[in-house]
Jmol script that loads the backbone (N, CA, C; Angstrom):
load data "model"
ATOM      1  N   GLN A   1      17.720   6.132 -10.849  1.00  0.00           N
ATOM      2  CA  GLN A   1      17.221   4.760 -10.345  1.00  0.00           C
ATOM      3  C   GLN A   1      16.089   4.932  -9.435  1.00  0.00           C
ATOM      4  N   VAL A   2      15.072   4.276  -9.680  1.00  0.00           N
ATOM      5  CA  VAL A   2      13.767   4.284  -8.895  1.00  0.00           C
ATOM      6  C   VAL A   2      13.986   3.944  -7.465  1.00  0.00           C
ATOM      7  N   GLN A   3      13.629   4.770  -6.443  1.00  0.00           N
ATOM      8  CA  GLN A   3      13.544   4.368  -5.050  1.00  0.00           C
ATOM      9  C   GLN A   3      12.122   4.567  -4.449  1.00  0.00           C
ATOM     10  N   LEU A   4      11.662   3.646  -3.548  1.00  0.00           N
ATOM     11  CA  LEU A   4      10.488   3.740  -3.031  1.00  0.00           C
ATOM     12  C   LEU A   4      10.565   3.913  -1.524  1.00  0.00           C
ATOM     13  N   ALA A   5       9.744   4.552  -0.937  1.00  0.00           N
ATOM     14  CA  ALA A   5       9.695   4.860   0.489  1.00  0.00           C
ATOM     15  C   ALA A   5       8.178   4.993   0.973  1.00  0.00           C
ATOM     16  N   GLU A   6       7.827   4.104   1.980  1.00  0.00           N
ATOM     17  CA  GLU A   6       6.477   3.888   2.596  1.00  0.00           C
ATOM     18  C   GLU A   6       6.427   4.745   3.633  1.00  0.00           C
ATOM     19  N   SER A   7       5.349   5.344   4.005  1.00  0.00           N
ATOM     20  CA  SER A   7       5.050   6.085   5.292  1.00  0.00           C
ATOM     21  C   SER A   7       3.493   6.002   5.584  1.00  0.00           C
ATOM     22  N   GLY A   8       3.235   6.418   6.830  1.00  0.00           N
ATOM     23  CA  GLY A   8       1.759   6.609   7.034  1.00  0.00           C
ATOM     24  C   GLY A   8       1.208   5.438   8.058  1.00  0.00           C
ATOM     25  N   GLY A   9       2.210   4.403   8.329  1.00  0.00           N
ATOM     26  CA  GLY A   9       1.563   3.407   9.272  1.00  0.00           C
ATOM     27  C   GLY A   9       1.483   3.866  10.620  1.00  0.00           C
ATOM     28  N   GLY A  10       0.889   2.936  11.588  1.00  0.00           N
ATOM     29  CA  GLY A  10       0.838   3.395  12.826  1.00  0.00           C
ATOM     30  C   GLY A  10      -0.102   2.344  13.481  1.00  0.00           C
ATOM     31  N   LEU A  11      -0.572   2.797  14.744  1.00  0.00           N
ATOM     32  CA  LEU A  11      -1.468   1.951  15.588  1.00  0.00           C
ATOM     33  C   LEU A  11      -2.770   2.529  15.568  1.00  0.00           C
ATOM     34  N   VAL A  12      -3.753   1.785  15.304  1.00  0.00           N
ATOM     35  CA  VAL A  12      -5.229   2.170  15.200  1.00  0.00           C
ATOM     36  C   VAL A  12      -6.178   1.155  15.676  1.00  0.00           C
ATOM     37  N   GLN A  13      -7.389   1.653  16.173  1.00  0.00           N
ATOM     38  CA  GLN A  13      -8.264   0.753  16.746  1.00  0.00           C
ATOM     39  C   GLN A  13      -8.980   0.012  15.473  1.00  0.00           C
ATOM     40  N   PRO A  14      -9.738  -1.166  15.926  1.00  0.00           N
ATOM     41  CA  PRO A  14     -10.548  -1.616  14.927  1.00  0.00           C
ATOM     42  C   PRO A  14     -11.564  -0.730  14.547  1.00  0.00           C
ATOM     43  N   GLY A  15     -11.775  -0.688  13.086  1.00  0.00           N
ATOM     44  CA  GLY A  15     -12.905   0.326  12.500  1.00  0.00           C
ATOM     45  C   GLY A  15     -12.152   1.613  12.185  1.00  0.00           C
ATOM     46  N   GLY A  16     -10.983   1.915  12.574  1.00  0.00           N
ATOM     47  CA  GLY A  16     -10.268   3.095  12.186  1.00  0.00           C
ATOM     48  C   GLY A  16      -9.888   3.153  10.767  1.00  0.00           C
ATOM     49  N   SER A  17      -8.983   4.193  10.538  1.00  0.00           N
ATOM     50  CA  SER A  17      -8.344   4.462   9.214  1.00  0.00           C
ATOM     51  C   SER A  17      -7.076   4.880   9.125  1.00  0.00           C
ATOM     52  N   LEU A  18      -6.345   4.722   8.124  1.00  0.00           N
ATOM     53  CA  LEU A  18      -5.030   5.009   7.909  1.00  0.00           C
ATOM     54  C   LEU A  18      -4.858   5.211   6.366  1.00  0.00           C
ATOM     55  N   ARG A  19      -3.983   6.252   6.060  1.00  0.00           N
ATOM     56  CA  ARG A  19      -3.634   6.445   4.613  1.00  0.00           C
ATOM     57  C   ARG A  19      -2.109   6.340   4.663  1.00  0.00           C
ATOM     58  N   LEU A  20      -1.771   5.264   3.773  1.00  0.00           N
ATOM     59  CA  LEU A  20      -0.413   4.927   3.626  1.00  0.00           C
ATOM     60  C   LEU A  20       0.059   5.785   2.217  1.00  0.00           C
ATOM     61  N   SER A  21       1.408   6.055   2.267  1.00  0.00           N
ATOM     62  CA  SER A  21       1.840   6.723   0.983  1.00  0.00           C
ATOM     63  C   SER A  21       3.091   6.119   0.696  1.00  0.00           C
ATOM     64  N   CYS A  22       3.350   6.037  -0.680  1.00  0.00           N
ATOM     65  CA  CYS A  22       4.566   5.422  -1.061  1.00  0.00           C
ATOM     66  C   CYS A  22       5.244   6.630  -2.111  1.00  0.00           C
ATOM     67  N   ALA A  23       6.344   7.045  -1.682  1.00  0.00           N
ATOM     68  CA  ALA A  23       7.036   8.193  -2.289  1.00  0.00           C
ATOM     69  C   ALA A  23       7.929   7.429  -3.464  1.00  0.00           C
ATOM     70  N   VAL A  24       7.761   7.875  -4.651  1.00  0.00           N
ATOM     71  CA  VAL A  24       8.607   7.214  -5.752  1.00  0.00           C
ATOM     72  C   VAL A  24       9.443   8.200  -6.306  1.00  0.00           C
ATOM     73  N   SER A  25      10.667   8.040  -6.086  1.00  0.00           N
ATOM     74  CA  SER A  25      11.673   8.981  -6.710  1.00  0.00           C
ATOM     75  C   SER A  25      12.358   8.340  -7.816  1.00  0.00           C
ATOM     76  N   GLY A  26      12.551   9.046  -8.850  1.00  0.00           N
ATOM     77  CA  GLY A  26      13.435   8.426  -9.973  1.00  0.00           C
ATOM     78  C   GLY A  26      12.406   8.259 -11.296  1.00  0.00           C
ATOM     79  N   GLY A  27      11.201   8.679 -11.124  1.00  0.00           N
ATOM     80  CA  GLY A  27      10.370   8.471 -12.470  1.00  0.00           C
ATOM     81  C   GLY A  27       9.341   7.638 -12.446  1.00  0.00           C
ATOM     82  N   ILE A  28       8.116   8.006 -11.688  1.00  0.00           N
ATOM     83  CA  ILE A  28       6.912   7.359 -11.677  1.00  0.00           C
ATOM     84  C   ILE A  28       6.226   7.088 -13.047  1.00  0.00           C
ATOM     85  N   GLU A  29       6.600   7.901 -13.983  1.00  0.00           N
ATOM     86  CA  GLU A  29       5.933   8.141 -15.224  1.00  0.00           C
ATOM     87  C   GLU A  29       6.444   6.723 -16.121  1.00  0.00           C
ATOM     88  N   ASN A  30       7.453   6.163 -15.714  1.00  0.00           N
ATOM     89  CA  ASN A  30       7.890   5.005 -16.375  1.00  0.00           C
ATOM     90  C   ASN A  30       7.362   3.663 -15.826  1.00  0.00           C
ATOM     91  N   ILE A  31       6.739   3.853 -14.715  1.00  0.00           N
ATOM     92  CA  ILE A  31       6.219   2.599 -13.974  1.00  0.00           C
ATOM     93  C   ILE A  31       4.729   2.397 -14.459  1.00  0.00           C
ATOM     94  N   ILE A  32       4.528   1.293 -14.989  1.00  0.00           N
ATOM     95  CA  ILE A  32       3.132   0.746 -15.458  1.00  0.00           C
ATOM     96  C   ILE A  32       2.293   0.503 -14.319  1.00  0.00           C
ATOM     97  N   ILE A  33       2.637  -0.433 -13.535  1.00  0.00           N
ATOM     98  CA  ILE A  33       1.820  -0.949 -12.388  1.00  0.00           C
ATOM     99  C   ILE A  33       2.570  -0.729 -11.081  1.00  0.00           C
ATOM    100  N   MET A  34       1.880   0.019 -10.206  1.00  0.00           N
ATOM    101  CA  MET A  34       2.375   0.071  -8.697  1.00  0.00           C
ATOM    102  C   MET A  34       1.413  -0.715  -7.960  1.00  0.00           C
ATOM    103  N   SER A  35       2.019  -1.452  -6.929  1.00  0.00           N
ATOM    104  CA  SER A  35       1.278  -2.442  -6.121  1.00  0.00           C
ATOM    105  C   SER A  35       1.642  -2.187  -4.659  1.00  0.00           C
ATOM    106  N   TRP A  36       0.693  -2.496  -3.815  1.00  0.00           N
ATOM    107  CA  TRP A  36       0.904  -2.638  -2.418  1.00  0.00           C
ATOM    108  C   TRP A  36       0.706  -4.086  -1.982  1.00  0.00           C
ATOM    109  N   TYR A  37       1.723  -4.510  -1.115  1.00  0.00           N
ATOM    110  CA  TYR A  37       1.640  -5.908  -0.501  1.00  0.00           C
ATOM    111  C   TYR A  37       1.713  -5.715   0.951  1.00  0.00           C
ATOM    112  N   ARG A  38       1.515  -6.845   1.662  1.00  0.00           N
ATOM    113  CA  ARG A  38       1.624  -6.813   3.165  1.00  0.00           C
ATOM    114  C   ARG A  38       2.138  -8.055   3.533  1.00  0.00           C
ATOM    115  N   GLN A  39       2.697  -8.071   4.769  1.00  0.00           N
ATOM    116  CA  GLN A  39       3.282  -9.236   5.311  1.00  0.00           C
ATOM    117  C   GLN A  39       3.019  -9.330   6.787  1.00  0.00           C
ATOM    118  N   ALA A  40       2.197 -10.172   7.341  1.00  0.00           N
ATOM    119  CA  ALA A  40       1.745 -10.336   8.647  1.00  0.00           C
ATOM    120  C   ALA A  40       2.843 -11.264   9.363  1.00  0.00           C
ATOM    121  N   PRO A  41       2.962 -11.053  10.692  1.00  0.00           N
ATOM    122  CA  PRO A  41       3.836 -11.913  11.461  1.00  0.00           C
ATOM    123  C   PRO A  41       3.620 -13.377  11.207  1.00  0.00           C
ATOM    124  N   GLY A  42       4.801 -14.153  10.789  1.00  0.00           N
ATOM    125  CA  GLY A  42       4.625 -15.558  10.501  1.00  0.00           C
ATOM    126  C   GLY A  42       3.835 -15.952   9.297  1.00  0.00           C
ATOM    127  N   LYS A  43       3.620 -15.106   8.339  1.00  0.00           N
ATOM    128  CA  LYS A  43       2.784 -15.319   7.190  1.00  0.00           C
ATOM    129  C   LYS A  43       3.627 -14.805   5.917  1.00  0.00           C
ATOM    130  N   GLN A  44       3.289 -15.315   4.845  1.00  0.00           N
ATOM    131  CA  GLN A  44       3.952 -14.918   3.491  1.00  0.00           C
ATOM    132  C   GLN A  44       3.454 -13.627   3.144  1.00  0.00           C
ATOM    133  N   ARG A  45       4.316 -12.945   2.493  1.00  0.00           N
ATOM    134  CA  ARG A  45       3.959 -11.689   1.900  1.00  0.00           C
ATOM    135  C   ARG A  45       2.817 -11.811   0.760  1.00  0.00           C
ATOM    136  N   GLU A  46       1.747 -10.998   0.868  1.00  0.00           N
ATOM    137  CA  GLU A  46       0.648 -11.147   0.087  1.00  0.00           C
ATOM    138  C   GLU A  46       0.315  -9.811  -0.761  1.00  0.00           C
ATOM    139  N   TRP A  47      -0.167 -10.104  -1.808  1.00  0.00           N
ATOM    140  CA  TRP A  47      -0.591  -8.901  -2.603  1.00  0.00           C
ATOM    141  C   TRP A  47      -1.851  -8.233  -2.071  1.00  0.00           C
ATOM    142  N   VAL A  48      -2.035  -6.984  -2.063  1.00  0.00           N
ATOM    143  CA  VAL A  48      -3.161  -6.240  -1.562  1.00  0.00           C
ATOM    144  C   VAL A  48      -3.868  -5.461  -2.648  1.00  0.00           C
ATOM    145  N   ALA A  49      -3.285  -4.690  -3.446  1.00  0.00           N
ATOM    146  CA  ALA A  49      -3.946  -3.858  -4.532  1.00  0.00           C
ATOM    147  C   ALA A  49      -2.814  -3.410  -5.463  1.00  0.00           C
ATOM    148  N   HIS A  50      -3.294  -3.152  -6.807  1.00  0.00           N
ATOM    149  CA  HIS A  50      -2.308  -2.557  -7.719  1.00  0.00           C
ATOM    150  C   HIS A  50      -3.101  -1.444  -8.354  1.00  0.00           C
ATOM    151  N   ILE A  51      -2.399  -0.675  -9.130  1.00  0.00           N
ATOM    152  CA  ILE A  51      -3.069   0.335 -10.009  1.00  0.00           C
ATOM    153  C   ILE A  51      -2.022   0.652 -11.117  1.00  0.00           C
ATOM    154  N   GLY A  52      -2.708   0.608 -12.368  1.00  0.00           N
ATOM    155  CA  GLY A  52      -1.863   0.781 -13.464  1.00  0.00           C
ATOM    156  C   GLY A  52      -1.856   2.297 -13.939  1.00  0.00           C
ATOM    157  N   ASP A  53      -0.943   2.453 -14.879  1.00  0.00           N
ATOM    158  CA  ASP A  53      -0.814   3.973 -15.309  1.00  0.00           C
ATOM    159  C   ASP A  53      -1.920   4.505 -16.037  1.00  0.00           C
ATOM    160  N   GLU A  54      -2.672   3.680 -16.423  1.00  0.00           N
ATOM    161  CA  GLU A  54      -3.971   4.235 -17.032  1.00  0.00           C
ATOM    162  C   GLU A  54      -5.252   4.098 -16.165  1.00  0.00           C
ATOM    163  N   GLY A  55      -4.887   3.773 -14.844  1.00  0.00           N
ATOM    164  CA  GLY A  55      -6.072   3.796 -13.884  1.00  0.00           C
ATOM    165  C   GLY A  55      -6.770   2.456 -13.644  1.00  0.00           C
ATOM    166  N   GLU A  56      -6.104   1.457 -14.296  1.00  0.00           N
ATOM    167  CA  GLU A  56      -6.708   0.004 -14.003  1.00  0.00           C
ATOM    168  C   GLU A  56      -6.348  -0.440 -12.489  1.00  0.00           C
ATOM    169  N   ILE A  57      -7.346  -0.752 -11.794  1.00  0.00           N
ATOM    170  CA  ILE A  57      -7.167  -1.126 -10.298  1.00  0.00           C
ATOM    171  C   ILE A  57      -7.827  -2.480  -9.999  1.00  0.00           C
ATOM    172  N   ASP A  58      -7.056  -3.015  -9.058  1.00  0.00           N
ATOM    173  CA  ASP A  58      -7.713  -4.378  -8.627  1.00  0.00           C
ATOM    174  C   ASP A  58      -7.252  -4.534  -7.074  1.00  0.00           C
ATOM    175  N   TYR A  59      -8.035  -5.280  -6.217  1.00  0.00           N
ATOM    176  CA  TYR A  59      -7.871  -5.386  -4.929  1.00  0.00           C
ATOM    177  C   TYR A  59      -7.930  -6.951  -4.651  1.00  0.00           C
ATOM    178  N   ARG A  60      -7.282  -7.361  -3.516  1.00  0.00           N
ATOM    179  CA  ARG A  60      -7.566  -8.642  -3.000  1.00  0.00           C
ATOM    180  C   ARG A  60      -8.823  -8.731  -2.417  1.00  0.00           C
ATOM    181  N   SER A  61      -9.697  -9.728  -2.404  1.00  0.00           N
ATOM    182  CA  SER A  61     -11.088  -9.761  -1.944  1.00  0.00           C
ATOM    183  C   SER A  61     -11.381  -9.308  -0.615  1.00  0.00           C
ATOM    184  N   SER A  62     -10.364  -9.603   0.242  1.00  0.00           N
ATOM    185  CA  SER A  62     -10.480  -9.310   1.630  1.00  0.00           C
ATOM    186  C   SER A  62     -10.526  -7.737   2.142  1.00  0.00           C
ATOM    187  N   VAL A  63     -10.067  -7.011   1.155  1.00  0.00           N
ATOM    188  CA  VAL A  63      -9.918  -5.598   1.312  1.00  0.00           C
ATOM    189  C   VAL A  63     -10.806  -4.772   0.465  1.00  0.00           C
ATOM    190  N   LYS A  64     -11.507  -5.427  -0.416  1.00  0.00           N
ATOM    191  CA  LYS A  64     -12.516  -4.695  -1.314  1.00  0.00           C
ATOM    192  C   LYS A  64     -13.490  -4.025  -0.562  1.00  0.00           C
ATOM    193  N   GLY A  65     -13.698  -2.826  -0.965  1.00  0.00           N
ATOM    194  CA  GLY A  65     -14.772  -2.073  -0.245  1.00  0.00           C
ATOM    195  C   GLY A  65     -14.237  -1.344   0.861  1.00  0.00           C
ATOM    196  N   ARG A  66     -13.121  -1.597   1.406  1.00  0.00           N
ATOM    197  CA  ARG A  66     -12.541  -0.989   2.416  1.00  0.00           C
ATOM    198  C   ARG A  66     -11.331  -0.091   2.114  1.00  0.00           C
ATOM    199  N   PHE A  67     -10.520  -0.614   1.174  1.00  0.00           N
ATOM    200  CA  PHE A  67      -9.177   0.031   0.820  1.00  0.00           C
ATOM    201  C   PHE A  67      -9.471   0.654  -0.487  1.00  0.00           C
ATOM    202  N   THR A  68      -8.705   1.732  -0.727  1.00  0.00           N
ATOM    203  CA  THR A  68      -8.755   2.508  -2.112  1.00  0.00           C
ATOM    204  C   THR A  68      -7.149   2.784  -2.383  1.00  0.00           C
ATOM    205  N   ILE A  69      -6.849   2.306  -3.570  1.00  0.00           N
ATOM    206  CA  ILE A  69      -5.447   2.711  -3.964  1.00  0.00           C
ATOM    207  C   ILE A  69      -5.568   3.767  -5.094  1.00  0.00           C
ATOM    208  N   SER A  70      -4.571   4.638  -4.977  1.00  0.00           N
ATOM    209  CA  SER A  70      -4.644   5.859  -5.979  1.00  0.00           C
ATOM    210  C   SER A  70      -3.130   6.212  -6.228  1.00  0.00           C
ATOM    211  N   ARG A  71      -2.934   6.953  -7.283  1.00  0.00           N
ATOM    212  CA  ARG A  71      -1.633   7.478  -7.607  1.00  0.00           C
ATOM    213  C   ARG A  71      -1.688   8.807  -8.159  1.00  0.00           C
ATOM    214  N   ASP A  72      -0.604   9.429  -7.875  1.00  0.00           N
ATOM    215  CA  ASP A  72      -0.514  10.930  -8.205  1.00  0.00           C
ATOM    216  C   ASP A  72       0.752  11.137  -8.879  1.00  0.00           C
ATOM    217  N   ASP A  73       0.860  11.063 -10.403  1.00  0.00           N
ATOM    218  CA  ASP A  73       2.088  11.054 -10.850  1.00  0.00           C
ATOM    219  C   ASP A  73       2.852  12.295 -10.869  1.00  0.00           C
ATOM    220  N   ALA A  74       2.023  13.432 -10.545  1.00  0.00           N
ATOM    221  CA  ALA A  74       2.606  14.873 -10.489  1.00  0.00           C
ATOM    222  C   ALA A  74       3.588  14.941  -9.135  1.00  0.00           C
ATOM    223  N   THR A  75       3.037  14.130  -8.009  1.00  0.00           N
ATOM    224  CA  THR A  75       3.833  14.249  -6.938  1.00  0.00           C
ATOM    225  C   THR A  75       4.555  12.879  -6.828  1.00  0.00           C
ATOM    226  N   GLU A  76       4.491  11.966  -7.834  1.00  0.00           N
ATOM    227  CA  GLU A  76       5.178  10.721  -7.616  1.00  0.00           C
ATOM    228  C   GLU A  76       4.866  10.028  -6.359  1.00  0.00           C
ATOM    229  N   THR A  77       3.657   9.862  -6.119  1.00  0.00           N
ATOM    230  CA  THR A  77       3.111   9.248  -4.876  1.00  0.00           C
ATOM    231  C   THR A  77       1.942   8.329  -5.158  1.00  0.00           C
ATOM    232  N   VAL A  78       2.124   7.243  -4.473  1.00  0.00           N
ATOM    233  CA  VAL A  78       0.924   6.135  -4.552  1.00  0.00           C
ATOM    234  C   VAL A  78       0.351   6.025  -3.216  1.00  0.00           C
ATOM    235  N   TYR A  79      -0.901   5.949  -3.077  1.00  0.00           N
ATOM    236  CA  TYR A  79      -1.599   5.907  -1.762  1.00  0.00           C
ATOM    237  C   TYR A  79      -2.429   4.761  -1.505  1.00  0.00           C
ATOM    238  N   LEU A  80      -2.587   4.334  -0.362  1.00  0.00           N
ATOM    239  CA  LEU A  80      -3.409   3.297   0.047  1.00  0.00           C
ATOM    240  C   LEU A  80      -4.323   3.809   1.272  1.00  0.00           C
ATOM    241  N   GLN A  81      -5.637   4.187   0.863  1.00  0.00           N
ATOM    242  CA  GLN A  81      -6.598   4.585   1.917  1.00  0.00           C
ATOM    243  C   GLN A  81      -7.104   3.344   2.634  1.00  0.00           C
ATOM    244  N   MET A  82      -6.932   3.237   3.765  1.00  0.00           N
ATOM    245  CA  MET A  82      -7.543   1.944   4.464  1.00  0.00           C
ATOM    246  C   MET A  82      -8.485   2.312   5.592  1.00  0.00           C
ATOM    247  N   ASN A  83      -9.705   1.897   5.295  1.00  0.00           N
ATOM    248  CA  ASN A  83     -10.844   2.261   6.190  1.00  0.00           C
ATOM    249  C   ASN A  83     -11.435   0.908   6.784  1.00  0.00           C
ATOM    250  N   SER A  84     -12.229   1.123   7.834  1.00  0.00           N
ATOM    251  CA  SER A  84     -12.905  -0.038   8.482  1.00  0.00           C
ATOM    252  C   SER A  84     -11.792  -1.201   8.787  1.00  0.00           C
ATOM    253  N   LEU A  85     -10.608  -0.730   9.357  1.00  0.00           N
ATOM    254  CA  LEU A  85      -9.523  -1.672   9.543  1.00  0.00           C
ATOM    255  C   LEU A  85      -9.868  -2.777  10.643  1.00  0.00           C
ATOM    256  N   LYS A  86      -9.443  -3.970  10.187  1.00  0.00           N
ATOM    257  CA  LYS A  86      -9.610  -5.054  11.162  1.00  0.00           C
ATOM    258  C   LYS A  86      -8.233  -5.640  11.774  1.00  0.00           C
ATOM    259  N   PRO A  87      -8.261  -6.357  12.884  1.00  0.00           N
ATOM    260  CA  PRO A  87      -7.068  -6.747  13.378  1.00  0.00           C
ATOM    261  C   PRO A  87      -6.285  -7.651  12.366  1.00  0.00           C
ATOM    262  N   GLU A  88      -6.885  -8.328  11.409  1.00  0.00           N
ATOM    263  CA  GLU A  88      -6.180  -9.195  10.474  1.00  0.00           C
ATOM    264  C   GLU A  88      -5.565  -8.313   9.397  1.00  0.00           C
ATOM    265  N   ASP A  89      -5.715  -7.094   9.419  1.00  0.00           N
ATOM    266  CA  ASP A  89      -5.054  -6.161   8.558  1.00  0.00           C
ATOM    267  C   ASP A  89      -3.680  -5.807   8.948  1.00  0.00           C
ATOM    268  N   THR A  90      -3.289  -6.240  10.316  1.00  0.00           N
ATOM    269  CA  THR A  90      -2.187  -5.870  10.955  1.00  0.00           C
ATOM    270  C   THR A  90      -0.977  -6.635  10.084  1.00  0.00           C
ATOM    271  N   ALA A  91       0.006  -5.685   9.758  1.00  0.00           N
ATOM    272  CA  ALA A  91       1.031  -6.254   8.771  1.00  0.00           C
ATOM    273  C   ALA A  91       1.899  -5.137   8.526  1.00  0.00           C
ATOM    274  N   ILE A  92       3.120  -5.372   8.079  1.00  0.00           N
ATOM    275  CA  ILE A  92       3.927  -4.411   7.479  1.00  0.00           C
ATOM    276  C   ILE A  92       3.606  -4.300   5.975  1.00  0.00           C
ATOM    277  N   TYR A  93       3.363  -3.160   5.490  1.00  0.00           N
ATOM    278  CA  TYR A  93       2.881  -2.813   4.195  1.00  0.00           C
ATOM    279  C   TYR A  93       4.044  -2.296   3.289  1.00  0.00           C
ATOM    280  N   TYR A  94       4.152  -2.760   2.210  1.00  0.00           N
ATOM    281  CA  TYR A  94       5.175  -2.511   1.119  1.00  0.00           C
ATOM    282  C   TYR A  94       4.608  -1.972  -0.110  1.00  0.00           C
ATOM    283  N   CYS A  95       5.196  -1.091  -0.773  1.00  0.00           N
ATOM    284  CA  CYS A  95       4.935  -0.775  -2.045  1.00  0.00           C
ATOM    285  C   CYS A  95       5.943  -1.343  -3.080  1.00  0.00           C
ATOM    286  N   THR A  96       5.592  -1.567  -4.234  1.00  0.00           N
ATOM    287  CA  THR A  96       6.496  -2.043  -5.237  1.00  0.00           C
ATOM    288  C   THR A  96       6.154  -1.655  -6.828  1.00  0.00           C
ATOM    289  N   ASP A  97       7.226  -1.661  -7.556  1.00  0.00           N
ATOM    290  CA  ASP A  97       6.975  -1.529  -8.999  1.00  0.00           C
ATOM    291  C   ASP A  97       7.143  -2.770  -9.733  1.00  0.00           C
ATOM    292  N   GLY A  98       7.331  -3.725  -8.981  1.00  0.00           N
ATOM    293  CA  GLY A  98       7.489  -5.106  -9.471  1.00  0.00           C
ATOM    294  C   GLY A  98       8.782  -5.550  -9.564  1.00  0.00           C
ATOM    295  N   LEU A  99       9.765  -4.680  -9.237  1.00  0.00           N
ATOM    296  CA  LEU A  99      11.208  -4.847  -9.277  1.00  0.00           C
ATOM    297  C   LEU A  99      11.723  -4.484  -7.971  1.00  0.00           C
ATOM    298  N   LEU A 100      11.529  -3.271  -7.582  1.00  0.00           N
ATOM    299  CA  LEU A 100      11.975  -2.843  -6.484  1.00  0.00           C
ATOM    300  C   LEU A 100      10.894  -2.656  -5.308  1.00  0.00           C
ATOM    301  N   TRP A 101      11.492  -2.674  -4.072  1.00  0.00           N
ATOM    302  CA  TRP A 101      10.626  -2.710  -2.818  1.00  0.00           C
ATOM    303  C   TRP A 101      11.110  -1.567  -1.813  1.00  0.00           C
ATOM    304  N   GLY A 102      10.090  -0.969  -1.168  1.00  0.00           N
ATOM    305  CA  GLY A 102      10.496  -0.030  -0.031  1.00  0.00           C
ATOM    306  C   GLY A 102      10.707  -0.903   1.103  1.00  0.00           C
ATOM    307  N   HIS A 103      11.094  -0.145   2.343  1.00  0.00           N
ATOM    308  CA  HIS A 103      11.310  -0.783   3.431  1.00  0.00           C
ATOM    309  C   HIS A 103      10.222  -1.217   4.267  1.00  0.00           C
ATOM    310  N   GLY A 104       9.085  -0.768   3.863  1.00  0.00           N
ATOM    311  CA  GLY A 104       7.738  -1.137   4.506  1.00  0.00           C
ATOM    312  C   GLY A 104       7.346  -0.063   5.685  1.00  0.00           C
ATOM    313  N   THR A 105       6.145  -0.160   5.801  1.00  0.00           N
ATOM    314  CA  THR A 105       5.485   0.670   7.168  1.00  0.00           C
ATOM    315  C   THR A 105       4.617  -0.237   7.901  1.00  0.00           C
ATOM    316  N   GLN A 106       4.790  -0.395   9.198  1.00  0.00           N
ATOM    317  CA  GLN A 106       4.037  -1.095  10.061  1.00  0.00           C
ATOM    318  C   GLN A 106       2.566  -0.614  10.357  1.00  0.00           C
ATOM    319  N   VAL A 107       1.631  -1.434  10.177  1.00  0.00           N
ATOM    320  CA  VAL A 107       0.217  -1.061  10.546  1.00  0.00           C
ATOM    321  C   VAL A 107      -0.181  -2.097  11.407  1.00  0.00           C
ATOM    322  N   THR A 108      -0.631  -1.606  12.611  1.00  0.00           N
ATOM    323  CA  THR A 108      -0.999  -2.434  13.781  1.00  0.00           C
ATOM    324  C   THR A 108      -2.466  -2.034  14.017  1.00  0.00           C
ATOM    325  N   VAL A 109      -3.502  -2.916  13.960  1.00  0.00           N
ATOM    326  CA  VAL A 109      -4.975  -2.723  14.365  1.00  0.00           C
ATOM    327  C   VAL A 109      -5.268  -3.431  15.603  1.00  0.00           C
ATOM    328  N   SER A 110      -5.550  -2.724  16.701  1.00  0.00           N
ATOM    329  CA  SER A 110      -5.531  -3.495  17.956  1.00  0.00           C
ATOM    330  C   SER A 110      -6.269  -2.420  18.808  1.00  0.00           C
ATOM    331  N   SER A 111      -7.262  -3.025  19.841  1.00  0.00           N
ATOM    332  CA  SER A 111      -7.795  -2.136  20.718  1.00  0.00           C
ATOM    333  C   SER A 111      -7.139  -2.222  22.081  1.00  0.00           C
TER     334      SER A 111
END
end "model"
wireframe off; spacefill off
backbone 0.3
color backbone group
């Protein structure tokens, strides 16, 4: 059974960078689309980016040009490189295969 585990969150100043990782155990090769979502305090969970098994990629408009999603099927890992971070990026970030979710990793952008 597939399991997902996020890591890489932390506290960063505005303008800084973080790289989130999502370790996929149980067969990433069977997963067509992997996505990142985030949930800020008091707000609904929102989609951030997704990547397909053939490299199809899309981002929500507010992160385009700042975030980069990638996947490495050999290591069963999905990444989210986040640059030029803003306070409004503060949230718990989750990865999902559309059915299962990880426990999330906290990203806090603050001076």
